[in-house]
N, C-alpha and C positions, 0 to 999 in steps of 0.2 A: 590510386596510391599518391599519398602525399610526401613530397620531396624533404621536406624539413617541417619541423614541429614549430607552430606559432602559437605561442601562449603569452598573454599579459595580464598583469595585475596591477591597477594605479590606484592611488588614492587622492583625495582633494580635502584637506582639513582646514577649516578657517575658525578659529575659538570664537572671534570676536562676532561671527555671524551663527554660532552654535551649529557648524556645518561640518560633517564627517562622512565622507560618501566613498565608496568603491565602486570599481567597475572592472570587470573581467572581460577579456575575448579570448577566443581559442578558435583554431581551425581544425576541424576533425573530419575523418571520413565517415561515410554513412554505409548502413548495411548492405545499400544497393549500388555502390560503387561510384556514388557522388561524392561531394564535398559539403560541409556545413560549417556556417559559423555561428557559435554559438556566443551569446553577449548576456552578461549578467550585471545587475547594479542594484545598488541601493544605499541605505545607511550602514556606516559599519557597525556590526555587532547583530545585524540582522541578516534574514534569508536574502531578502530583495525580490527582484523580478527577473526572469529570464525570458530572453527571445531566441529563436533558431532561425537563421536564412539558409536555405538549400540552394546548391548550384551544381551544375553539371560538370564543371572543371575547377581547377585548383586555382587558375589564374583570375577567375572573377571574385572568387572566395578572397584571395590575398588582396585584391584591391579594395574591396569593401573593408577588410581588416585594417589596412594602412590608412585608409580614409578615415575611419573612426579613430585610429590612434592620433593622427594629426589634430582632428577635433578636438579630442580629449586633452592633448598636450596644449592647445591653444586655449583652453578653458581653466588651465591651472593643476591638472591632474599629473602627478608625478609618480614614479615607480616607487614601490616600497622596498626599503633596503631588506634584504635577506639576512637573517640572523641564524648562526648554526650553532645549536647548542649540542654539547657533548656530554653525556653522563660519565662521570669517573667510577 
C-alpha cells in the first residue's frame, strides 16, 4: 500500500532550439502487492515513450522517483502550471 501519491508532470521548452519536451513520473501499486514507478517522456503533443520499474517496497520506488526528479530539474524541466477552467 502506498502511503501517499507521487505524481509529477514537467516540461522543458526552448523555442530557440525547437525543443518542447514533457516528462511524467508516477509511483503506483502493482496488482501483486509491489510498487512501480511509471516514467513517460517525449515531445509535447505526442504519445512519447514509457518505461515501468518494479520494486518490492515503496522506499526504493520513492528513491528512484526523487533521483529522477532532481535530474530533470537540473536539466531545466519545470512543473506545468495547472489551469482550472470552469464552464458557465
